[in-house]
C-alpha positions, 0 to 999 in steps of 0.5 A: 353286760357292762357295769354302769359308772357310779355317777351318784357316788361321784356326786356324793364325793363332791360334797366332801370337797373333791377335786373339780376335774372336768367341765361343770364338775362332778358328773357334768352337773354344775353342782358342788356340795361345798358350803360357806361360799360368799354371797357378795364380793368386789375387787377387794372384798372376799378375794382370797387371791387373784392371778394375772394370766399370761393371756385371754381364754374362755376355758374353765379352770380345773382343780387336781389336788393342790393345783389349778390348771387352765388354758390361755392363748396369746400373740394373736386374737386380741383385737378383731381384724388385727395381728399376725396369726403366725404368732398365735400361741396356746398356754397350759397354766399350772397355779398353786391352789392355796396361794394363786402363784403360777408354778409353771406354763407350757406352750403349744404352737397351734396348727395353722391356719386357725380360723380368722379372728374377726368381729362376731365370730372367734372374738366371742370365744378365742382360741382356748375354749375347751376345759381340761379334763383329769383322771388325777394322774394325767391332763387331757387337753383339746385344742380343736384342729391342733388335736388332743394332748395327754400330759402328766400333772407336771406338763410332760407330754405323753401323747398327741392325737388327732380328731380332724382338721376342719375349722369354723368362724365360731371356733371350737369349744367342746371339753373332753369326757373320760370314760374308763380307758377312753377320752371322748371328744365332740369334734363337730367342727373338726370332723363332724363326729364324736371321737374316742381315743385310747387314754394310754396311747392316744390312738382312735378307738371308735368314731360316730359320724353325723354330728353337726353344729353341736358346741356342747360337751357330752354327758354320761348318763346312768340308764334304767337298765344299769348301763351307761350312755353318752348323750349329746345334743346335736343340731337335728337330735338329742342322741344316746350312744354306747360310750364303749363302742360309739354305737348309736342307741337312741335319738329324739328328733325334731330340732334345727339350728346350732346348739351350745348347752350340754344336757344334765341328768338325774336318775335315768332322765336326760334334761334338755334346754335349748329353744325348748326344754324337754325331759327324755327317759334314757334306755330307749332304742332307735327313734324314741321321739314318740315314746321316751319324751316325758314332757316338753316346755318353753326353753330359751337358753342359747349357750348356758347349760341348765342345773338339776337340783332336788326335783327342779330344773333351773335355767337361771341365766339370761331370762331365768326360769325354773321348771318342775323336773317331774312335769315340766310345769313352770315353777317361776320365770324371773327377771334379773335386775340388771339384765346381762348377756351370758355364755358361761353356765351356772354353778350351784352351791351352798343353796345359791346359784352363781351366774356370770355375765360376759363382762364379769358381773355375777348374779347370785340367785337363791334355790328353791321354788321362788325366784329371788336375786341375792346379789349382784357382784362386779369387779370394778377394775376388770370388765374383760370378756368372761365366758368361762363358767365358774367352778367351786373348790374347798369352800371358794368360788373360782371365777376366770375372766380374760385377765385374771383367775380369781379365788372368792372366799370368805376371809 
């Protein structure tokens, strides 16, 4: 029997100000144990540093030790319907965590042709939407049809792997997941599959086919029997896999259409929010639609992922709602004061939820059983596209726009 990953232990470390090394942080939960984060800010208030980036992008930053890493693109895709695709370039940027200074950049020439940048499609996302992952020694970057890269922390390439060559007008966004000696990629666009590569060599270890319209990052789940499962939300089903082999373990069916939000998990239960919300007990086998769905409720999230915290399931972006995680019953359904459109997923820290709109405004909401809007913050001089989810690092919030990476904290 495989030993399970100690995800609760990983989450506990986050309370000590650990590195933020993957999409949505420790365990993919969107939760940090840091305290002292500011509630309000502006272009001048509570800004520790602000760094001009070499290009736009909607991937999130990660923090490894004293460095921040993120990806950008340039040369093409700045205006819909204009530009020369041959000039498209991706960049890996390394930034000093304490000062915000760019230490170095590494360029990646993409495999062309990429999907065409046009209104309503790639213009919503761009060509750097996948968040990096790190094991503390290496960086793992996914660039769609251009493949997966493993680099050391100084940007030296270790290997380059392939997961498929297909494209779509909506671009590629899913982020790498690290499990033991594997790098797992949701390559729904590139090859309609989950693909696991060897962390040391980049060679393919397994491939699970049939993943359609699934723009979300898989999540590792501790099952009730002590094993670890890999769960992805796909167009027609929520599916649990053995992350070591790619074998399908279970599925819940009855869905349709594309799906962007990642699932979240707590104590062997998988929480899903898409056009509906539901809780699924992990550990089943086969089609468990009738046996392992604990409850169903009304949902309404197009892109942002939910947050589980202290018995409550939050979907705070857009039309905010909170459900009792044990029963699925409404705790509240609220309304944001100024509305807004959201692609970024929320982050929870210091008793607050931070929800970033697509034009850089951030709502700060209270946690708990009552809907309460604490603040609405906006940079006066930067309203550029902001689809990247914020992250937390050493008592600060890091927020990435198309123009800047901003470290927000109390001075």
